C-alpha positions in Angstrom: 26.8 3.4 28.4 27.8 6.8 27.0 24.8 9.2 27.4 24.0 11.6 24.6 21.8 14.5 24.2 18.2 14.2 23.3 17.9 15.4 19.7 14.6 13.9 18.6 11.0 14.4 19.5 8.8 11.7 17.9 8.7 12.7 14.3 10.8 15.5 14.4 14.9 15.6 14.7 17.5 18.2 14.6 18.9 18.9 11.2 15.9 17.0 9.5 15.2 18.4 6.1 11.8 20.6 6.5 10.3 18.9 3.4 10.6 15.4 5.3 9.0 16.7 8.4 5.5 15.6 8.8 2.4 17.8 9.6 4.1 21.2 9.6 2.2 24.5 9.2 4.3 27.8 9.0 3.5 30.5 11.1 1.1 33.2 9.5 2.3 36.9 9.1 0.2 37.7 12.1 1.9 35.0 14.2 5.4 36.2 13.0 4.4 39.6 14.1 3.4 38.6 17.4 6.5 36.7 17.9 8.4 39.8 17.0 6.6 41.8 19.4 7.5 39.3 22.3 11.0 40.0 21.6 11.8 37.5 18.7 14.7 38.7 16.4 15.4 36.9 13.1 19.1 36.0 13.3 19.4 33.2 10.9 19.3 32.6 7.2 16.0 32.1 5.6 14.6 31.5 9.3 10.9 30.0 9.6 8.6 28.9 12.3 6.2 26.1 12.0 3.5 24.7 14.3 4.3 20.9 14.5 1.9 18.1 15.5 1.4 17.3 19.2 4.4 15.2 20.5 4.3 12.6 23.0 7.3 12.7 25.4 7.7 10.8 28.5 4.0 10.1 28.7 2.7 13.6 28.2 1.4 15.5 25.1 3.5 18.6 24.1 2.5 21.5 21.8 5.5 21.5 19.3 6.9 24.6 17.6 9.9 23.9 14.9 12.4 26.4 14.0 14.2 26.1 10.6 17.2 27.7 8.8 18.2 26.8 5.3 15.5 24.2 4.9 16.4 22.2 8.1 15.3 21.8 11.6 17.4 23.8 14.1 15.1 23.9 17.0 12.3 21.9 18.4 10.4 23.5 21.1 8.1 21.6 23.4 5.4 23.3 25.7 2.8 22.3 28.0 0.6 25.0 29.9 -2.0 24.1 32.8 -3.4 25.8 35.5 -3.2 22.7 37.8 0.2 23.3 39.8 0.3 19.9 41.4 -0.1 18.0 38.0 2.4 20.3 36.3 4.9 19.9 39.1 4.4 16.0 38.6 5.2 16.3 34.9 8.2 18.5 35.5 9.6 16.1 38.0 9.0 12.9 35.8 10.4 14.5 32.7 13.5 15.9 34.7 14.2 12.3 36.1 13.6 11.1 32.5 16.2 13.6 31.0 18.8 12.8 33.6 18.4 9.1 32.6 18.7 9.7 29.1 21.3 12.3 29.0 23.0 12.1 32.4 23.7 15.2 34.7 22.9 18.7 33.4 25.7 21.0 32.7 24.1 24.1 34.5 21.4 24.7 36.9 21.0 28.3 38.1 20.5 28.5 41.9 16.9 28.3 43.1 15.5 28.0 39.5 13.5 25.4 37.6 15.8 25.7 34.8 18.1 22.8 33.6 20.7 23.0 30.7 22.6 20.2 29.0 25.5 21.3 26.7 26.7 18.7 23.9 28.6 18.8 20.9 25.4 18.4 18.9 23.7 21.4 20.5 21.9 22.1 23.8 18.8 21.1 25.7 16.9 23.5 27.9 14.3 22.4 30.4 12.3 24.8 32.5 9.3 25.4 34.5 7.8 29.0 34.8 4.7 30.1 36.6 2.8 33.2 36.1 -0.8 34.5 36.5 -2.0 31.2 37.8 -0.5 29.3 34.7 2.1 26.7 34.8 4.2 26.2 31.8 7.0 23.7 31.1 9.3 24.3 28.1 12.0 22.0 26.7 14.1 23.6 23.8 16.3 21.3 21.8 18.7 23.3 19.5 21.3 22.2 17.2 25.0 23.4 17.1 24.5 23.9 13.4 23.5 27.3 14.0 26.5 28.5 15.9 28.4 30.0 12.9 25.3 32.0 11.7 24.5 33.4 15.4 28.4 34.5 15.6 27.9 36.1 12.2 24.8 38.1 13.2 26.4 39.1 16.5 29.5 40.2 14.8 27.4 42.4 12.3 25.2 44.0 14.9 
């Protein structure tokens, strides 16, 4: 059985028209400003960011943020934050096992990190765990290859 990249999280999938994606709420001007202060640079045409509804993946509830360009989803970001290190370690391990079962072995895993990357023709998936200030965060970034040309155009202009 050929394994393929995960491109869907419950009701959201890569390249889905925004007007067909349920329960989205676009960032406010203040949220965009905070995102920019944190280092976000707008590189894509008509780029928009949305809060999605909580997504159930592998038995856990994840906060969901959606990135869109030209009216279609190009990125699905899933996030869990918790102070309970043991619980988050268990979520990370079980989700990593799930991803390996679904997609096969990751393409890249930087030495001594909790970051795994799967590259595929349809895009890439980054899975990571970060810990700072007593909080433990697990992120999943599912990104469509549909933005490659826009990113290259942005880079060549800047």
